[in-house]
N, CA, C and O of each residue as an XYZ file, in Angstrom:
744
protein
N      45.247     47.334    134.147
C      45.173     48.159    133.675
C      46.540     49.343    134.093
O      47.077     49.394    135.200
N      46.962     50.400    132.653
C      47.826     50.705    132.841
C      47.822     52.664    132.946
O      47.331     53.232    131.971
N      48.200     53.285    133.758
C      48.016     54.911    134.237
C      49.522     55.405    133.233
O      50.607     54.912    133.540
N      49.410     56.475    131.963
C      50.579     56.650    131.766
C      50.589     57.936    132.144
O      49.629     58.651    131.858
N      51.371     58.289    132.647
C      51.224     59.685    132.867
C      52.585     60.932    132.326
O      53.715     60.863    132.809
N      52.219     61.924    131.350
C      53.260     62.904    131.578
C      53.284     63.580    132.458
O      52.631     63.754    133.486
N      54.256     64.047    131.904
C      54.175     65.847    133.213
C      55.034     66.905    132.580
O      56.017     66.678    131.874
N      54.563     68.075    132.905
C      54.681     69.249    132.162
C      53.082     70.612    132.744
O      51.936     70.284    133.050
N      53.677     72.056    132.693
C      53.779     72.706    133.260
C      51.748     72.953    132.796
O      51.887     72.591    131.628
N      50.544     73.202    132.876
C      49.036     73.060    132.091
C      49.219     75.546    131.424
O      49.626     76.573    131.968
N      48.822     75.300    130.550
C      49.014     75.937    129.911
C      49.860     76.561    129.222
O      51.060     76.288    129.187
N      48.859     78.182    128.118
C      50.208     77.584    126.402
C      50.595     78.071    126.829
O      49.719     78.935    126.788
N      51.692     78.715    127.694
C      52.939     80.192    127.658
C      53.774     78.107    127.912
O      54.965     78.391    127.791
N      53.761     77.275    128.036
C      54.237     76.452    128.346
C      54.646     75.420    127.596
O      55.550     74.633    127.878
N      53.804     75.433    126.401
C      53.595     74.298    125.693
C      55.027     74.024    124.024
O      55.441     74.651    123.049
N      55.236     72.559    124.774
C      56.449     72.317    123.348
C      57.854     72.790    124.237
O      59.016     72.958    123.866
N      56.916     72.982    126.150
C      59.512     74.007    126.492
C      59.630     72.909    126.621
O      58.762     72.040    126.527
N      60.614     72.817    126.831
C      61.832     71.536    127.445
C      61.001     70.357    128.784
O      60.850     69.142    128.656
N      60.549     71.297    130.102
C      59.659     71.016    131.161
C      58.499     69.835    130.188
O      57.678     69.081    130.711
N      58.628     69.909    129.461
C      56.910     69.695    128.895
C      56.752     68.238    128.135
O      55.823     67.656    127.575
N      58.140     67.948    128.404
C      58.331     66.633    126.940
C      57.243     65.808    126.810
O      56.763     65.278    125.809
N      56.660     65.750    128.910
C      55.522     65.030    129.256
C      54.598     64.606    128.730
O      54.266     63.468    128.399
N      53.880     66.163    128.593
C      52.838     67.213    128.148
C      52.311     65.772    126.729
O      51.383     65.009    126.461
N      54.467     66.423    125.942
C      54.735     65.763    124.363
C      53.727     64.566    123.505
O      52.816     64.408    122.692
N      55.119     63.625    124.794
C      55.119     61.922    124.478
C      52.739     61.605    124.910
O      52.152     60.555    124.647
N      52.192     62.633    125.428
C      50.690     61.471    126.109
C      50.282     62.377    124.911
O      49.726     61.482    124.274
N      50.120     63.614    124.023
C      50.291     64.071    122.783
C      50.136     62.813    121.716
O      49.312     62.459    120.873
N      50.801     62.565    121.990
C      51.583     61.349    120.390
C      51.043     59.790    120.292
O      50.753     59.119    119.301
N      51.009     59.337    122.308
C      50.460     58.149    122.409
C      47.617     58.663    122.072
O      46.387     58.617    122.047
N      48.439     58.870    122.007
C      46.834     60.250    122.204
C      46.271     59.854    121.081
O      45.250     59.166    121.083
N      46.843     60.225    120.054
C      46.598     60.264    118.507
C      47.026     59.193    118.273
O      45.914     58.699    118.459
N      47.835     58.047    117.944
C      48.022     57.211    117.962
C      47.212     56.457    118.612
O      46.779     55.781    117.679
N      46.675     56.066    119.558
C      45.510     55.281    120.113
C      44.348     55.351    119.669
O      43.476     54.488    119.571
N      44.379     57.362    119.164
C      42.534     57.477    118.929
C      41.949     57.389    120.673
O      40.918     56.782    120.963
N      42.770     58.070    121.654
C      41.952     58.843    122.677
C      42.131     60.212    122.541
O      42.983     60.857    121.930
N      40.881     60.645    123.428
C      40.282     61.940    123.656
C      41.443     62.836    124.724
O      40.747     62.346    125.614
N      42.223     63.432    125.264
C      42.390     63.235    126.900
C      41.885     65.118    126.510
O      42.738     65.936    126.164
N      40.208     65.522    126.684
C      40.237     66.838    127.256
C      39.107     66.641    129.111
O      38.730     67.607    129.775
N      38.875     65.291    129.436
C      37.925     65.428    130.423
C      38.954     65.520    131.554
O      40.050     64.967    131.645
N      37.962     66.844    132.887
C      39.259     66.908    133.601
C      38.555     66.226    134.741
O      37.343     66.092    134.913
N      39.559     65.823    135.487
C      39.339     64.095    136.542
C      40.918     64.597    137.274
O      41.930     65.083    136.768
N      40.527     64.185    138.812
C      41.828     63.874    139.479
C      42.851     64.986    139.332
O      43.842     64.586    139.943
N      43.127     66.323    138.764
C      43.018     67.009    139.201
C      44.324     66.828    137.866
O      45.547     66.754    137.993
N      43.445     66.799    136.594
C      43.925     66.138    135.621
C      43.501     66.364    134.694
O      42.353     66.807    134.685
N      44.313     66.146    133.288
C      43.939     65.961    132.006
C      43.204     64.581    131.557
O      44.014     63.875    130.956
N      42.493     64.248    131.616
C      42.732     62.515    131.718
C      41.904     62.013    130.207
O      40.962     62.701    129.814
N      42.418     60.547    129.272
C      41.605     59.704    128.381
C      41.406     58.773    128.712
O      42.101     58.474    129.683
N      40.864     58.171    128.457
C      40.265     55.983    128.694
C      40.777     55.583    127.378
O      41.488     56.315    126.690
N      40.430     54.502    127.073
C      40.608     53.636    126.667
C      41.677     51.997    126.173
O      42.096     51.051    126.840
N      41.734     52.239    125.208
C      42.586     50.676    124.842
C      43.533     50.679    124.176
O      43.539     51.335    123.135
N      45.039     49.663    124.731
C      45.687     49.553    124.145
C      45.518     48.011    123.829
O      45.530     47.407    124.901
N      45.323     46.917    122.472
C      44.933     45.893    123.229
C      44.353     45.382    123.584
O      43.194     45.428    123.172
N      44.631     44.726    124.360
C      44.045     43.772    125.589
C      43.734     44.980    126.710
O      42.642     44.899    127.274
N      44.543     46.004    127.045
C      44.756     46.834    127.815
C      44.372     47.590    127.610
O      44.274     48.179    126.533
N      43.591     48.109    129.823
C      43.032     49.717    129.736
C      43.977     50.645    130.187
O      44.732     50.571    131.157
N      43.729     52.192    128.730
C      44.708     52.713    129.593
C      44.697     53.931    129.806
O      43.846     54.484    129.110
N      45.604     55.037    130.858
C      44.374     55.958    131.250
C      45.116     56.824    130.416
O      44.758     56.369    129.330
N      45.751     57.576    130.190
C      46.591     58.331    129.706
C      46.443     60.194    130.261
O      45.942     61.040    129.520
N      46.975     60.506    131.632
C      47.105     61.825    132.099
C      48.139     62.594    131.815
O      49.279     62.236    131.519
N      47.472     64.256    131.968
C      48.161     65.105    132.263
C      48.089     66.754    132.977
O      47.819     67.904    132.630
N      48.437     66.140    133.953
C      48.339     67.106    135.739
C      48.113     68.594    135.720
O      48.881     69.544    135.573
N      46.982     68.507    135.889
C      47.180     70.312    136.004
C      47.271     70.917    136.732
O      46.453     71.837    136.735
N      48.488     70.874    138.090
C      48.787     71.146    139.264
C      49.939     72.002    138.601
O      50.055     72.912    139.422
N      50.764     72.223    137.704
C      52.312     72.770    137.561
C      52.480     71.288    138.188
O      51.828     70.601    138.975
N      54.178     71.075    137.143
C      55.377     70.080    138.051
C      55.268     69.477    139.066
O      54.940     68.309    139.276
N      55.767     70.903    140.232
C      56.313     70.613    141.704
C      55.005     70.048    142.312
O      55.141     69.457    143.384
N      53.810     70.134    141.813
C      53.059     68.903    142.374
C      51.363     68.250    142.262
O      50.191     68.307    142.634
N      52.905     67.309    141.006
C      52.342     66.632    140.101
C      52.217     65.273    141.136
O      51.396     64.532    140.596
N      52.548     64.847    142.006
C      52.458     64.109    143.672
C      51.047     63.451    143.894
O      50.763     62.309    144.257
N      49.909     64.978    143.425
C      48.603     65.224    144.372
C      47.695     64.321    143.492
O      46.719     63.726    143.947
N      48.137     64.261    142.057
C      47.497     64.382    140.964
C      47.607     62.578    140.743
O      46.612     61.922    140.431
N      48.608     62.119    140.905
C      48.944     60.815    140.385
C      48.425     59.736    141.927
O      48.343     58.508    141.940
N      48.063     60.984    143.434
C      47.662     59.558    144.306
C      46.191     59.642    144.421
O      45.527     58.848    145.087
N      45.687     60.666    143.726
C      44.565     60.834    143.852
C      43.850     59.197    142.858
O      43.177     58.203    143.132
N      44.534     59.789    141.656
C      44.914     58.407    140.925
C      44.798     56.821    141.495
O      43.658     56.357    141.469
N      45.223     56.475    141.697
C      46.507     56.238    142.453
C      45.410     54.828    143.159
O      45.161     53.637    142.972
N      44.890     56.439    144.397
C      43.807     54.998    145.136
C      42.608     55.408    144.138
O      43.088     54.782    143.193
N      41.785     55.795    143.758
C      40.927     55.421    142.647
C      40.254     54.523    142.330
O      39.122     54.096    142.559
N      41.388     54.196    141.568
C      41.869     53.380    140.374
C      42.676     51.625    141.065
O      42.605     50.478    140.623
N      43.247     52.107    142.058
C      43.928     50.733    143.031
C      44.690     50.071    141.533
O      44.443     48.986    141.007
N      45.679     51.129    141.080
C      46.233     50.550    140.173
C      47.685     50.201    140.806
O      48.244     51.015    141.542
N      48.268     48.945    140.481
C      49.100     48.216    140.727
C      50.439     49.748    140.542
O      50.228     50.563    139.645
N      51.507     49.899    141.334
C      52.200     51.085    141.237
C      52.584     50.264    140.175
O      52.156     50.793    139.149
N      53.060     49.440    139.969
C      54.605     48.757    138.706
C      53.715     48.999    136.356
O      54.083     48.809    135.196
N      52.169     49.634    137.355
C      51.706     50.097    135.896
C      50.934     51.075    136.451
O      49.731     51.144    136.705
N      52.242     52.126    136.648
C      52.137     53.531    135.765
C      53.483     53.834    135.890
O      54.437     53.517    136.599
N      53.022     55.136    134.211
C      54.583     54.871    133.678
C      54.690     56.525    133.540
O      53.748     57.276    133.289
N      56.396     56.991    133.820
C      56.013     58.187    134.088
C      56.930     59.010    133.052
O      58.097     58.797    132.723
N      56.144     59.899    132.691
C      56.904     60.178    131.890
C      57.833     61.661    131.678
O      57.593     62.469    130.781
N      58.569     61.766    132.365
C      59.363     63.774    132.243
C      60.824     63.780    131.550
O      61.537     63.019    130.896
N      60.843     64.838    131.977
C      62.411     65.068    130.499
C      63.604     65.421    131.771
O      63.378     65.715    132.945
N      64.540     65.316    131.272
C      66.154     64.822    131.928
C      67.628     65.754    131.304
O      68.262     65.232    130.387
N      68.103     67.156    131.878
C      68.630     67.739    131.881
C      70.100     66.984    131.674
O      71.036     67.602    131.167
N      70.284     65.052    132.277
C      71.379     64.255    132.196
C      71.302     63.702    131.382
O      71.817     62.586    131.427
N      70.556     64.169    130.035
C      70.613     63.140    128.698
C      70.396     64.094    127.120
O      69.415     64.686    126.669
N      71.437     63.950    126.727
C      70.872     65.756    125.309
C      69.442     64.757    125.094
O      68.734     63.821    125.466
N      69.803     66.158    123.899
C      67.747     65.811    123.521
C      67.961     64.907    122.511
O      68.750     64.761    121.577
N      67.002     64.339    122.993
C      66.336     63.832    122.275
C      66.419     61.815    123.075
O      65.455     61.140    123.434
N      67.414     61.552    123.088
C      67.444     60.590    124.058
C      66.715     60.409    125.067
O      65.999     61.339    125.435
N      66.708     59.052    125.837
C      65.625     58.003    126.658
C      66.240     57.404    127.174
O      67.351     56.907    126.992
N      65.009     57.401    128.431
C      66.323     57.186    129.398
C      64.838     55.389    130.463
O      64.715     55.151    131.665
N      64.224     54.768    129.393
C      63.550     53.797    130.706
C      64.026     52.926    132.151
O      64.838     52.011    132.007
N      63.533     53.221    133.435
C      63.536     52.091    134.430
C      62.525     51.953    134.904
O      61.417     52.343    134.533
N      62.859     51.333    135.841
C      61.799     50.329    136.892
C      61.446     50.705    137.937
O      60.585     50.349    138.742
N      62.556     51.866    137.861
C      62.485     52.375    139.356
C      63.765     53.504    139.964
O      64.811     53.390    139.325
N      63.792     54.245    140.764
C      64.584     54.430    140.838
C      64.092     55.937    141.927
O      63.011     55.758    142.488
N      64.570     56.895    142.141
C      64.982     58.168    142.685
C      64.488     59.012    141.571
O      64.553     58.956    140.343
N      63.802     60.075    142.728
C      62.925     61.386    141.183
C      64.729     62.363    141.210
O      64.498     63.329    140.484
N      65.569     62.432    141.479
C      67.632     62.776    141.175
C      66.787     64.741    141.639
O      65.971     64.945    142.539
N      67.438     65.938    140.558
C      66.948     66.653    140.574
C      65.317     67.149    140.641
O      64.659     67.970    141.280
N      65.062     66.040    139.482
C      63.776     67.219    139.137
C      62.521     66.375    140.514
O      62.291     65.407    141.239
N      61.988     68.048    139.916
C      60.780     67.788    140.820
C      59.130     67.525    141.495
O      58.629     67.384    142.611
N      58.637     67.564    139.925
C      57.738     66.732    139.627
C      58.165     65.058    140.253
O      57.437     64.501    141.074
N      59.215     64.524    139.808
C      59.325     63.412    140.074
C      58.732     63.161    141.882
O      57.909     62.483    142.496
N      59.798     64.225    142.146
C      60.412     64.207    143.655
C      58.726     64.511    144.468
O      58.355     63.913    145.479
N      58.096     65.324    143.896
C      56.571     65.155    144.186
C      55.375     63.596    144.381
O      54.526     63.145    145.150
N      56.038     63.299    143.155
C      55.407     61.716    142.620
C      55.638     60.709    143.825
O      54.819     59.900    144.261
N      57.221     60.986    144.367
C      58.010     60.057    145.321
C      57.062     60.585    146.675
O      56.414     59.918    147.481
N      57.241     61.862    146.580
C      56.598     61.670    147.902
C      55.636     60.864    148.072
O      55.509     59.685    148.402
N      54.653     62.138    147.643
C      52.357     61.137    147.076
C      52.366     59.309    147.275
O      51.665     58.784    148.140
N      53.150     58.591    146.456
C      53.344     57.304    146.704
C      53.785     57.039    147.648
O      53.292     56.249    148.452
N      54.523     57.466    147.737
C      55.235     56.607    148.851
C      56.234     55.314    148.169
O      56.660     54.396    148.869
N      56.446     55.409    147.025
C      57.503     54.516    146.756
C      57.892     54.624    145.371
O      57.367     55.019    144.330
N      59.398     53.957    145.857
C      59.967     54.776    143.977
C      59.555     53.116    142.550
O      59.697     53.163    141.328
N      59.138     52.098    143.277
C      58.391     50.984    142.741
C      57.812     51.516    141.106
O      57.490     50.620    140.326
N      57.711     52.834    140.689
C      57.269     51.814    139.373
C      58.277     52.951    137.750
O      58.912     53.995    137.601
N      57.872     52.010    137.112
C      58.858     52.635    135.519
C      58.279     53.986    135.592
O      57.358     54.513    136.216
N      59.621     54.549    134.265
C      59.792     56.107    134.626
C      60.131     55.777    132.617
O      60.453     54.771    131.985
N      59.828     57.270    132.214
C      60.481     57.553    131.155
C      61.224     58.396    130.732
O      60.499     59.129    130.058
N      62.199     58.757    130.698
C      62.574     60.120    131.005
C      63.283     60.436    129.074
O      63.744     59.800    128.126
N      63.013     61.500    129.377
C      63.169     62.284    128.028
C      64.137     63.248    127.937
O      63.668     64.322    128.316
N      66.159     63.401    127.343
C      66.452     64.368    127.455
C      66.159     65.424    126.573
O      65.557     65.452    125.500
N      67.169     67.004    127.816
C      66.178     67.655    126.690
C      67.977     68.946    126.858
O      68.051     70.159    126.663
N      69.128     67.910    127.289
C      69.817     68.721    127.573
C      70.126     69.170    128.675
O      69.172     69.307    129.442
N      71.562     69.589    129.229
C      72.010     70.332    130.319
C      71.577     72.206    129.149
O      71.361     72.301    127.941
N      71.629     73.549    130.454
C      72.037     74.603    130.675
C      73.233     75.585    130.619
O      73.799     75.702    131.706
N      73.653     76.182    129.794
C      73.792     76.975    129.120
C      74.872     77.415    130.964
O      74.324     77.661    132.038
N      76.766     77.360    130.650
C      77.271     77.899    132.317
C      76.397     79.171    131.898
O      75.947     79.743    130.905
N      76.474     79.286    134.049
C      75.978     80.386    133.673
C      73.834     80.972    133.671
O      73.167     81.857    134.207
N      73.543     79.658    132.608
C      72.044     80.160    132.856
C      71.087     79.558    133.379
O      71.092     78.439    133.892
N      70.245     80.285    133.262
C      69.343     79.858    136.015
C      68.719     78.159    135.128
O      68.398     78.323    133.951
N      68.673     77.677    135.312
C      68.536     75.877    134.912
C      66.360     76.631    135.403
O      65.536     75.791    135.040
N      65.892     77.546    135.876
C      64.087     77.402    135.980
C      63.738     77.610    133.915
O      63.194     77.070    132.951
N      64.566     78.827    134.353
C      63.871     79.703    132.970
C      64.702     78.327    131.110
O      64.347     78.505    129.945
N      65.620     77.325    131.534
C      66.335     76.669    130.668
C      65.015     76.383    130.120
O      64.412     76.786    129.125
N      64.571     75.053    131.657
C      64.242     74.060    131.122
C      62.768     74.535    131.457
O      62.022     73.906    132.208
N      62.455     75.639    130.860
C      60.596     76.652    130.585
C      60.541     77.039    129.489
O      59.638     77.503    128.794
N      61.984     76.746    129.289
C      61.956     77.221    127.222
C      62.191     76.258    126.446
O      62.707     75.142    126.494
N      61.313     77.461    125.138
C      62.206     76.083    123.920
C      62.947     75.184    123.887
O      63.828     74.944    124.712
N      62.441     74.032    122.069
C      63.622     73.694    121.985
C      64.713     74.590    121.346
O      64.971     75.240    122.359
N      65.304     74.953    120.671
C      66.142     75.964    119.012
C      65.484     75.018    117.877
O      65.109     73.850    117.781
N      65.547     76.059    117.152
C      66.340     75.407    115.713
C      66.234     73.601    115.870
O      65.437     72.675    115.719
N      67.870     73.932    116.344
C      68.806     73.098    115.856
C      68.183     72.436    116.169
O      67.947     71.893    115.090
N      67.428     71.764    117.078
C      67.457     70.670    118.280
C      65.989     69.771    117.649
O      65.908     68.554    117.815
N      64.904     70.557    116.933
C      63.763     70.631    116.716
C      63.552     68.429    116.091
O      62.886     67.500    116.551
N      64.597     68.559    114.834
C      64.861     67.318    114.563
C      64.358     66.135    115.602
O      63.294     65.535    115.757
N      65.900     66.092    116.356
C      66.347     64.961    117.955
C      65.581     65.322    119.084
O      65.771     64.707    120.133
N      64.666     66.308    119.025
C      63.183     66.291    120.158
C      62.724     65.493    118.950
O      63.163     64.347    119.042
N      61.991     65.680    117.835
C      61.545     64.660    117.460
C      60.915     63.970    117.625
O      59.717     63.766    117.821
N      62.036     63.408    117.519
C      62.529     61.702    117.022
C      62.781     60.601    118.533
O      62.717     59.413    118.848
N      63.096     61.948    119.123
C      63.187     61.598    120.689
C      61.669     61.345    121.531
O      61.691     60.411    122.333
N      60.616     61.963    121.426
C      59.332     62.053    121.179
C      58.885     60.318    120.647
O      59.023     59.261    121.261
N      58.562     60.476    119.863
C      58.431     59.046    118.682
C      59.059     58.175    119.648
O      58.246     57.795    120.491
N      59.943     57.839    119.773
C      60.839     57.273    120.378
C      59.975     56.461    121.537
O      59.427     55.360    121.486
N      60.079     57.521    122.691
C      59.567     57.730    123.755
C      58.294     56.814    123.942
O      58.151     55.661    124.349
N      57.361     57.860    123.448
C      55.772     57.439    123.072
C      55.848     55.027    122.339
O      55.110     54.054    122.490
N      57.286     55.322    121.586
C      56.490     53.738    120.912
C      57.510     53.035    122.318
O      57.550     51.805    122.367
N      58.467     54.010    123.646
C      58.664     52.769    124.430
C      57.695     52.237    125.366
O      57.749     51.307    126.172
N      56.859     53.012    125.072
C      55.332     53.491    126.467
C      54.590     52.553    126.358
O      54.113     51.880    127.271
N      54.373     52.388    124.752
C      53.473     51.243    123.873
C      54.141     49.587    123.513
O      53.421     48.663    123.136
N      55.398     49.487    123.686
C      55.893     48.670    124.203
C      55.704     47.872    125.844
O      55.192     46.762    125.994
N      56.096     48.495    126.648
C      55.732     48.803    128.457
C      53.847     47.859    127.949
O      53.648     46.664    128.170
N      52.995     48.621    127.420
C      52.351     48.436    127.367
C      51.942     46.396    127.322
O      51.645     45.579    128.194
N      52.200     46.304    125.468
C      52.018     45.113    125.015
C      52.657     44.171    125.334
O      52.348     42.995    125.523
N      54.034     44.972    125.426
C      55.042     43.318    126.177
C      55.827     43.411    127.196
O      55.848     42.404    127.904
N      56.851     44.766    127.693
C      56.530     44.637    128.792
C      58.130     45.127    128.913
O      59.016     45.285    128.073
N      58.042     45.358    130.973
C      59.211     46.742    130.535
C      61.181     46.233    129.980
O      62.035     46.984    129.509
N      61.276     44.879    130.268
C      61.695     44.911    130.106
C      62.952     44.639    128.574
O      64.141     44.641    128.256
N      61.609     44.444    128.095
C      61.714     44.044    126.127
C      62.188     45.546    125.664
O      63.163     45.878    124.989
N      60.594     46.757    126.592
C      61.250     47.532    126.124
C      62.641     48.194    126.199
O      63.310     48.516    125.217
N      63.055     48.386    127.734
C      64.539     49.074    128.554
C      65.578     48.286    126.805
O      66.076     48.953    125.898
N      65.556     46.965    126.928
C      66.992     46.390    125.695
C      66.967     46.877    124.304
O      67.717     46.946    123.330
N      65.106     47.352    124.844
C      65.350     47.694    122.586
C      65.348     49.780    122.293
O      65.738     50.429    121.323
N      64.564     50.354    123.972
C      65.209     52.292    123.259
C      65.696     51.961    124.097
O      66.574     51.183    123.725
N      65.694     52.087    125.374
C      67.551     52.439    125.967
C      69.004     52.379    125.268
O      69.560     51.340    124.913
N      69.566     53.811    125.126
C      70.547     53.612    124.504
C      71.212     54.818    124.068
O      72.249     54.747    123.410
């Protein structure tokens, strides 16, 4: 079983903001797999289905970003899933808009959602897909920036990045993370 977690904040005001790219990738995967992500369980919107021979759980935590670990630990304990089969998708200000980076493990960096997950899970041994959202302009507040929507001139790059992130997750599920990293990191 794979648990695919897209990080974001619940609520219409946060839809399609930089901080919600994880939710956007889950939406793409849900559409592609024909999985409805509407059931409320474990403080999240979830949807279950199959991808090839693998059972898949798509997850959009509803705890707000900084408490994402609460959702993931509930799911981890309930489903008894191996941490290597948890894939977390989230925004990264250190990558250009639309660039993606896949890693097998690592720190949470400055990302509060990832810090929460690391704290609750007690391990950094799980794959993650980071989607680039760029850095704020000098003097611009980081919180305001990540809660803003993409500029019109960024729309093509971010859409390409979201699609690429979804394909990288599909590759992790159907093949393995090493192949996904070789194919999609860049």
